[in-house]
C-alpha positions, 0 to 999 in steps of 0.5 A, a space after each residue: 525398204 518401206 515405212 508403214 504407219 499404224 495410224 488409221 487413215 481417214 481416206 485413200 492415200 493419194 499423192 498429187 502434184 497439184 496439177 489438173 487431172 491428166 490423161 493416163 490411158 484408156 479402157 481397152 477391155 471391160 468385162 463384167 461390172 466396173 465403175 470409174 469415179 472421177 476426181 470430181 466425184 462423178 461415177 460412170 460405168 467403165 466402157 471400152 474407150 473411156 479415158 482414165 485420168 489422174 485421181 480416177 478410182 477404178 472399182 471392179 466387181 467380183 468376176 469382172 476385169 478392166 484393162 487400161 492401155 497406159 499412155 506409155 504403151 503398158 497395160 494395167 490389168 485390174 481384176 475383179 474385186 479390186 478398187 484402184 486409185 490412179 495417182 503418182 504420175 510425175 509431170 513433164 515440161 509439157 504438162 502432159 503425163 509422159 510414158 513411164 511416169 506412172 508410179 509402180 510396183 506390185 508391192 505398193 498396189 497390194 498395199 493400196 488394197 489393204 489400206 482401202 479396206 482400212 486394215 491399218 498398216 500396209 500388209 501383203 494383200 491380193 494384187 490389185 493391179 499389174 503394169 505389164 510394160 513401162 519404166 519407173 517414174 521420176 518419183 522414187 519408191 520411198 516418195 511413192 510410199 509416202 505419197 500414199 499417206 496423205 491423210 496420216 499427217 493429221 492423225 499422228 502429229 507426234 511422228 516426224 515423217 507425218 508432220 504437217 510440213 514437208 519431210 526434210 531429208 538428212 543428207 545421207 547416202 542415196 536412198 537413206 533417210 533419218 526419222 526422228 520421233 517426237 518423244 520426251 527423248 527423241 529417237 533417231 531412226 536411220 531408214 536404209 535397209 531395203 530388206 526390211 519394213 519399219 513399222 511405227 505405231 503409237 503407244 500412249 504418248 510414245 511411238 513404237 518402232 518395229 522392224 519387219 523383214 521383207 519376204 523374198 518376193 517383196 524384195 524382188 519387186 523392190 529390186 525391179 523398182 530400183 532398176 527402173 529408177 536407175 534406168 530413168 536416172 540414166 535418161 537424165 530425167 529428174 534429180 540424181 538423188 533425193 537429197 540433191 538439189 533439183 536441176 535448174 529448169 526441171 520440175 520440182 517434186 512437190 511435198 508429199 503432203 502438199 495442199 492442192 492449190 486449186 480444185 481439179 478441173 471439171 472433166 467434160 464428159 463429152 470431150 474427145 479422147 485426148 491424143 496419145 503422145 508416145 514418148 521417145 525412149 532414151 537409153 542411159 548407162 546406169 551408174 555404179 551401185 553403192 554397196 549395201 550395209 546391214 548393221 542389224 539391231 542396235 545394242 541396249 545397256 540397262 543400268 539398275 539401282 545397284 552397281 552393275 558390271 556390264 558385259 561386252 556385247 559382240 555381233 557382226 555387220 554385213 555388207 554386199 557390193 557388185 563391184 567387189 570386196 568390201 571393207 568396214 570402218 568406223 568413222 573417226 576410228 583408230 587402227 590397231 590390233 586388239 585381241 578380245 576373246 580369241 578374236 582380233 579387231 583392227 579398228 576401234 573407237 572409244 565413246 563416253 560409255 564404252 569402246 567399239 572394236 571392229 574387224 574391217 575385213 569380217 565386220 565382227 565387232 565387240 562393244 566393251 561398256 564403261 561400267 563407271 560411266 554407265 553406273 554414274 547415269 541417273 537418266 537415259 542416254 545413248 552412244 552412236 558410232 558411224 559404220 562405213 563400208 567401201 567396195 573401192 568405188 563407192 562407199 556407204 555409211 550408217 549410224 550404229 546406235 547403243 541405247 543406255 538406260 541410266 538409273 540412280 544407284 541405291 543405298 546400302 542399308 544394314 542394321 536391325 531389319 527384323 523384330 518380334 512382339 508378343 500378342 496379349 490375347 485373352 490374358 488378364 495382365 501383361 508387361 507392356 514391353 511385349 507389345 513393342 519392338 524397336 531397332 536401328 538401321 544404317 545406310 551408305 550412299 555415294 550420292 547422299 548423306 549416310 545414315 539419313 532416312 526419311 522420318 515417320 513421325 506420325 504412327 503409320 499402319 504397317 503393311 499387314 495392318 497388324 500394328 503401326 511404326 515410326 522412324 527417326 531420321 537417324 534410322 531408329 524405328 519403333 513398331 507397336 502391335 495392335 493387340 485388338 487386330 482380329 488376326 492377332 486375336 486369332 493367335 494361340 500359344 506357339 502361333 506366329 504372324 508376320 508383319 512388315 513396314 518399309 522405310 526409305 533413305 534420304 536417297 530414296 532407297 527402300 528397306 523392308 523391316 519384318 516383324 514376327 508377331 508371336 501368340 500369347 505366352 499363355 492361354 486358357 483351355 478347357 478347365 477340369 470341373 469338380 463336383 460334390 453331392 450333398 447326398 454324401 454329407 454326414 451328420 455333424 455339428 457343421 451341418 446341423 446334424 442333418 445327413 444326406 441320403 447316402 452319407 460318406 465323409 470321404 466323398 465330401 471332398 474332391 480335387 483336380 489338376 487345374 494346370 491342365 486348364 492352361 497352355 504356355 510357351 515351352 520352358 516358362 515357369 508358371 505360378 497359381 493363385 486364387 482371387 475373390 472378385 470384390 474381396 473378402 465378404 463377397 457373396 459366393 452365389 450359394 445359399 445355405 439351405 438350412 438357414 436361407 443365408 448367403 455363403 460369403 467368401 474369405 481368402 486365407 492364403 491359398 484357401 478360399 472359405 465359404 461361411 454362412 451369413 458372415 465371414 465368421 459364420 459356420 464353415 460351409 465349404 473350402 477351395 484350396 490351390 497348390 501355387 506350384 502345381 495348380 491342384 485345386 481341392 474342393 470340400 463341402 460341409 453344409 447343404 446349399 440351395 439349388 437354383 430351381 426346385 425340381 420334381 422329382 429331384 434330378 440331382 441338379 447342380 449349382 456352381 459358385 457365382 460367375 466371375 467371383 472365384 478366379 484362378 490366376 496363372 502367371 508366366 514369366 519369360 527370361 527378360 522378366 516380362 510376364 503375362 497372366 490369365 484368369 479362369 472362372 474357377 467358381 463355375 467349375 465347382 458344383 454341388 449337386 442336390 440331395 433332393 427328398 424322395 417319396 414313394 407309395 408303399 405296396 399296401 395302403 389302409 382301406 375304409 369301408 362303410 355299410 349302407 345298413 347304417 344310414 339313418 333317415 334324413 333329408 339327404 337320403 330321402 328319409 330312407 334308412 338302412 336296415 340297421 341305422 346308426 349315424 356314428 357308423 356312417 363315417 370312418 377315418 384312417 392315417 394314410 401317411 403310412 401308405 408312403 415311404 419318404 427320405 428328406 435328404 441333406 436339406 431337410 424336408 416336410 411332407 404335405 398331402 392333398 386330394 386330386 380329382 382326375 378330370 376335375 370338378 364334375 367328373 363322375 365318381 363311378 358310383 350311381 345313386 340308387 334312389 335316382 339312378 344318377 351318377 355321383 359327380 365329384 367336386 373338390 373344396 379345399 381338402 375335401 372331395 364331395 360326391 353330389 347326385 347328378 350335378 355338382 350342385 346335387 344332393 350330397 352323397 358322400 365326402 372324402 376329407 383329408 388332413 394335409 399335414 398328417 395324411 388322415 383321411 375321413 370317409 362319410 356316406 349320406 346316401 345309398 349307391 347302386 351295387 353290382 349284381 352279386 349273389 352276396 347281400 352285402 357286396 361292396 362298390 368303390 369309386 372308379 380306379 384312378 379318379 380320386 387320388 391321394 398325393 403326398 409331396 415332400 419338399 426340402 428347404 431348397 425347393 426340391 419336391 417329389 410326389 407320389 400318389 395312391 388311388 384313394 378311391 380304390 381304397 374307399 368302399 360302400 357295402 350294400 344294404 339288401 332287401 329282406 322278405 318273409 313271413 308269408 302264412 300258408 293259405 287254404 281256400 275252398 275250390 269255389 268261384 270268387 273266394 278271396 283271402 287277405 294276408 300279411 308278410 314281412 318286407 324291408 327294402 333297405 337303404 336303397 329303397 323300394 324298387 319293385 315287387 315280383 311274383 311268379 309261379 314256383 317251378 317245381 314241387 309244391 312242398 310235399 303235397 304231391 303236386 308239381 308245377 312246370 312253367 314255360 315262357 310262351 312269350 309276350 309275358 305269358 307263362 304256361 303252368 302244367 299241373 301234375 300230381 295226385 292223378 290230376 293233370 291240367 294247364 293254366 296260364 298267367 301274366 303279371 303287371 305292376 299295380 301301385 308299387 305292388 305286383 298282380 299275377 292274373 291266371 287264366 285257363 285258356 290261351 287263345 293265340 296269345 290272348 288269355 281267357 277264362 280267369 282262374 285266380 288273381 294274386 296281388 302283392 302289396 309293397 307294404 307287407 299285405 297280399 290278397 288271393 282271389 279265386 275267380 273260377 274253379 272250372 277247367 277247360 281242356 282239349 278232348 278227342 272222340 272217335 267212332 269207337 267212343 260211341 259204341 258200335 251198333 247194328 243200326 242207326 240212332 237219332 243222336 250220338 253223345 260223347 262220353 263227357 256229354 259236351 258233344 252231340 252228333 245228329 244227322 239229316 238229309 238235304 231237306 232238313 229231315 232228321 236221319 239216324 246216325 251210326 258210329 264204329 271204329 271206322 268213323 261216324 256217318 248218317 244212315 241206318 245201313 252202311 257206314 258212309 256219308 253219301 251225297 245229300 246227307 248232313 252230319 251235325 256236330 253240336 258242342 255244349 261250350 263255345 269253341 275257338 278251335 275244333 277239328 275232325 277228319 274225313 276218312 274211309 273214302 270209298 269210290 273215286 271222285 270229288 265230294 262237294 262239301 259245305 262246312 256250316 259254322 254256327 253260334 247257336 242259331 247265329 250263322 257264322 259262315 259257310 265254306 263250300 269246298 270240293 274235297 277230292 279223295 285224299 292220297 293218304 286216305 284222310 283229309 283233316 278239317 280245322 275250324 279256328 277262330 282268328 282275330 286276323 281280319 285278312 283271314 276271317 272267312 277264308 280257307 287254307 289248304 296244306 297239301 303236305 298234311 291234306 289239311 283244310 283250315 277254315 278261319 272264322 271271326 268269332 267263337 262257335 258251338 256248332 259245325 255241320 258237314 253237308 255232303 251236298 253232291 258228288 262233284 265227280 265220281 261217287 266218292 263217300 267218306 266218314 267223319 272221325 277223330 273229332 277234337 274240341 274243348 271240354 269244360 270241367 271243374 278243377 280238383 283240389 290243387 296246391 299252388 306255390 308262388 315265388 314273391 320277391 322284393 327288389 331295391 333300387 340298386 337291383 338287389 332282391 330277396 325272395 320268399 315262398 307263398 303256398 296256396 291250397 285250393 280245396 276242390 270237389 269232384 262233382 262234374 259239371 253236366 254236359 251242354 246239350 246242343 239244340 237241334 240243328 237248323 234246317 238247311 233252308 235256314 243256312 242262308 248267308 255268306 259262303 265260300 264254295 270251292 268248286 275245283 280241285 286245286 293243288 295246295 301247299 302248307 299255309 295256303 289260303 283257300 277263299 
């Protein structure tokens, strides 16, 4: 057997005899790294031959090994990874460690390995060493085990075998000892079974004991150790048993937990190896081995608080012996056969708590408990029987212990162990008894007085916390529900909640009393609602004969089942009643809309009446309840004010004041206890509004004013209309007819107002015709004013409203601009949506509804257009500077003068036979083509403003946009006068002559004169000597014979009038090559410019020459060639009257040509002509009126003589700036040739 302690050791377990270290052996083999730590604490490396003494600690590193030759001849093998302390040798008489005295067993060495690793209790571990030879020393296995526990005594003083003194062995059989725990109730533990290990561990203030069966290998080791101990015993060395006194003179074993008397002697490291004395082995005959006994685990009987009936417990004891069969017995037992459960027992022993029956042959046993004795226990106890076993030679005994756990028996309680209460959740009234439960408990107890309890005089909170309880010593308990508890408040009808409390008898027996908490008997649920509408009120005396908008007497009453607003426990009767908070005369919260007085309440039986002002006032409504069914009927008689006026009326509802009218439902149970609950009936009764309504009709009146009636006042800049009349500048109409309204049950009035969409300063959409500024709007009360330009500008118009009647008055003060229209009296209105007329109907409880119309769209102002006429027919002589004045009728109207306009009428001039065709030439220039009466000419004109009037200036010539040669002037004044001034009767027109126009002749002539006399053609040579010229259909040339211009010949073209443009062609080309020609341009005797151009023979047969005056400085004195038309354009900076064609020489070849198709401007007198003018007067808003003015110019037929050119200057005189084109260059249209 072995004993282990779960105490944590503070160091290695050492057993010492209190002697100086003794020699044990020498190191025989040393492999790897190993150290020897001496008892003195000095550590040296282990080497072969080093001595090993008691207290030395051998440590071998992994992979190493040390073998120690012991003094008894044995070899101790210490493998790698082992730490071994050599202790446990007995001391012989000669104070030398004798062979065979080394404590041994592999099991113990394994334990050392575990302890040195501080793993707690001894457990199986890898072997730390082996003893291959030698016997068992005088220290027994048990003593050796305890010798390893030296440091345990201080760690656990409550364990007896680790006490601070030596262990006292009880005089038991050999190898058996008893352990006694230091606990409140000490336990006695018999240590005798070598097949198990007893483990003691601390558990709080007690000691835990557990039995662990040894493995077969461990048992074999223990058996070997036992045999060695017996062999030593036979040698006579030491005592015969651990419990016997020592032999006189023999060394006594020291206490296992001895304190060394002196420190060990310091080992001289240089001392010689001590002499090894080999002991003589003595042979002894071993004594007989006593039988072994195994009782197994003891029994435990556990008493409870109740009266227990304990059952018999059975088992079997086991024993073995090498000396033969064994016989079991009970110390102090009696013999006699007893049969229990088909088993026969022949030995028995009766103790205090029961009888143990034993079969001596088989070891079977049965323990029969004494029920009365065990139940009578209040504390723990035990019962022990000593079991013996004998093999005829030796006997062994062991105590069989039965643990008795004693408990005091409980009382037996009866009576009212449950109760019930009802929560008053949400109720307005209840019987107090519903919240309380009571009952009485009784008890019986053999140890204490009956019907006696521990009183609870101060209310104590129950286990569930839902209430409190009290208890009298007589067992009367009372439970009071905490109705405010949140869990109780969460209960509904039919719900339950369980609570409990515990009471205790005088003997300490508890009893739980259970309380069932029921939900309320009644509770309120969602209530119906009743709604009436004032729209259905009929005209009766009660409502001042004011009907709603949809009167219907049947719809002025409504009812509903309000029993649905409550839920109760099944089977309970319910009654209903009405109450008024505050009693009769209390205000209902409703206000009579007709009078503004409060409706007050009066209770008459099951009906509550609402009266206007006082309890005797006019009946306004009633509320009636059926007390048996809960049906409520609501009737209205008069209209009431709704709380908030809305626009438009939304049919908003109002209910009676909160908490004023209550419906009470009362439920009573079979015990006569009640609960009642109230709902706010008033807030479930509502009356919806019958608001007024108003809407705009599809049509509305319209107001129209005419500017023709404006009078000349400072407001209109003293400009009167065409028919001024102050009375007609204002107009009114009733615009209430533009709306349709319904006043509703409350009665209502309608009010009218003007509104400007955009506020003051918003543009009206009207434009002041005098200034062109917008008329902006400004509202002053019930009047909207239109001001010119800004809010402080001149007053242009007003729109005034009577807010009570809806009458609108529209007044004009100034003219406005009208859109372009063919009508003379077109109308204009204010911009849509800018000025609105709003009609608002308001009933007596403040509900309103509004409708509006676009008033501005209904107000118009018609135009006052200008007028013109009365022009006389004018006749004037066709002579220069003829002047005629005249008058005409004109009226610009209220808008005022804007402009006078005049233009040549396009079309026939009456029945005169003349027709005028006009065309716009741009830049304000208009051409007039006059035809008729065998005449055809063109003139040009432009107009411009002069002092408010208009002047038309006519010219006979248009030179590139510049008009020249004044024809006439017409001035139209806005004051009704005009003046026609004929400036000149001469007419310039374009003429073209060819060679045929001069008549063909066989020979030359000094000069050729055009039919109109305004062109004279002469010739000369290069030296300036005159030469004849001749003409034919092929053209004109110099010379008497032939018809061609040859080199060194010059053809002179002289015009009677200055020319801005002239042209001719070089045609009839003969030969090939290029002619170098100089074109000389002159104005009288003034040289303008010479253009030297090499003209090749044209592909088309002719080349055109154009001489043209220009104001473009970049073109003056330059020439351009258009290759497409073969045209040379020669630009000069002034008018001219002579062009000379000088064929200077032939540049190449021998080309010749003629001149033909000469175009120029001729002057003639204008014949009799009739002109027609469109004269217009325009006012300031763009309107205009037009009248015709006819002027007859009566001319003569005498033609002006043609101008005769002076002789051409000599070539030598033509000196000056010139440009000579010397080479043939390809040109494109509009190219400039310099």
